[in-house]
Wavefront OBJ file of the C-alpha trace (Angstrom):
o trace
v -82.438 102.180 252.819
v -85.440 103.855 251.409
v -87.651 100.640 250.883
v -87.027 99.283 254.410
v -87.540 102.786 256.019
v -90.943 103.235 254.097
v -91.916 99.593 255.289
v -90.891 100.412 259.057
v -92.576 103.492 258.651
v -95.743 102.084 257.425
v -96.164 99.826 260.541
v -95.907 102.849 262.892
v -91.958 103.136 263.575
v -90.132 106.276 263.453
v -86.529 106.529 262.157
v -83.905 108.461 260.019
v -82.353 107.119 256.958
v -78.382 108.125 257.148
v -75.844 107.578 254.232
v -72.934 109.566 252.973
v -73.825 108.656 249.450
v -75.897 111.370 247.988
v -77.168 109.140 245.478
v -78.458 106.403 247.874
v -80.206 109.368 249.737
v -81.657 110.878 246.675
v -83.001 107.217 245.662
v -84.468 106.813 248.999
v -85.991 110.191 249.037
v -87.666 109.577 245.506
v -89.512 106.513 246.838
v -91.490 109.108 248.992
v -92.951 108.501 252.269
v -90.890 106.785 255.160
v -88.480 108.471 257.557
v -86.562 111.764 256.897
v -82.997 111.076 255.149
v -79.714 112.759 256.129
v -76.677 112.884 254.042
v -73.926 112.503 256.650
v -71.121 109.968 257.607
v -72.579 107.847 260.421
v -69.215 108.862 262.453
v -70.664 112.578 262.545
v -74.262 111.920 263.381
v -75.392 112.852 266.650
v -78.884 112.014 267.188
v -81.053 113.646 269.978
v -82.342 111.601 272.722
v -84.949 109.481 272.146
v -85.085 110.382 268.324
v -86.166 106.953 266.841
v -87.476 103.555 267.591
v -85.014 101.590 265.604
v -81.587 101.985 264.017
v -80.918 99.213 261.398
v -77.363 99.120 259.875
v -77.622 97.685 256.747
v -75.572 95.637 253.960
v -72.511 95.011 256.047
v -71.652 98.875 256.380
v -70.790 98.301 259.845
v -67.508 97.397 261.540
v -65.134 99.042 259.052
v -63.787 101.559 261.434
v -61.386 100.631 264.626
v -63.020 99.158 267.520
v -63.317 102.583 269.499
v -64.928 104.324 266.556
v -67.404 101.219 266.246
v -68.274 101.355 269.814
v -68.645 105.122 269.453
v -71.278 105.000 266.687
v -73.383 102.264 268.520
v -73.211 104.156 271.747
v -74.510 107.513 269.840
v -77.195 105.314 268.123
v -78.164 103.714 271.551
v -78.489 107.080 272.790
v -80.950 108.166 269.973
v -83.233 105.245 270.677
v -86.604 105.772 272.323
v -87.378 103.491 275.476
v -87.760 99.723 274.220
v -85.832 100.544 271.196
v -83.683 98.425 268.947
v -80.444 98.436 266.990
v -80.150 95.863 264.171
v -77.089 94.886 262.596
v -77.076 93.310 258.939
v -73.481 91.600 258.933
v -71.382 88.828 257.595
v -69.316 87.194 260.067
v -65.755 88.708 259.972
v -64.094 85.311 258.620
v -66.623 85.469 255.719
v -66.092 88.716 254.870
v -62.146 88.427 254.852
v -62.583 85.330 252.842
v -64.850 86.945 250.153
v -63.810 90.553 250.230
v -63.652 91.975 246.525
v -65.831 89.173 245.252
v -68.947 90.648 243.214
v -71.834 88.851 241.513
v -73.900 90.903 238.935
v -76.937 89.884 237.240
v -77.139 90.003 233.430
v -79.949 89.059 231.311
v -77.916 86.063 230.270
v -77.170 84.993 233.927
v -74.646 86.238 236.524
v -71.247 87.451 236.228
l 1 2 3 4 5 6 7 8 9 10 11 12 13 14 15 16 17 18 19 20 21 22 23 24 25 26 27 28 29 30 31 32 33 34 35 36 37 38 39 40 41 42 43 44 45 46 47 48 49 50 51 52 53 54 55 56 57 58 59 60 61 62 63 64 65 66 67 68 69 70 71 72 73 74 75 76 77 78 79 80 81 82 83 84 85 86 87 88 89 90 91 92 93 94 95 96 97 98 99 100 101 102 103 104 105 106 107 108 109 110 111 112 113
């Protein structure tokens, strides 16, 4: 989150990093520069109108809620966009996610686990 926010900020975009994981927020803030960061569940976030240029939901972190909640989250993010702003979703297809849920790969010095 931090490196992406910093890169976008360096190109003139404004944004707010949101994560309910305090450690993720701390790491993003430690990178210095970029957007402000908020420790909050996205379901509870209520942006001001025209608060940012882009909303990026990264790392397959969208779609875990029921359809109504998913629509509400997207609607609130859309309301926070400035004119011409965009919402970008980084997602796997539901079929891929269902087929691979729980699989993990870790890189270690001798290869991958």
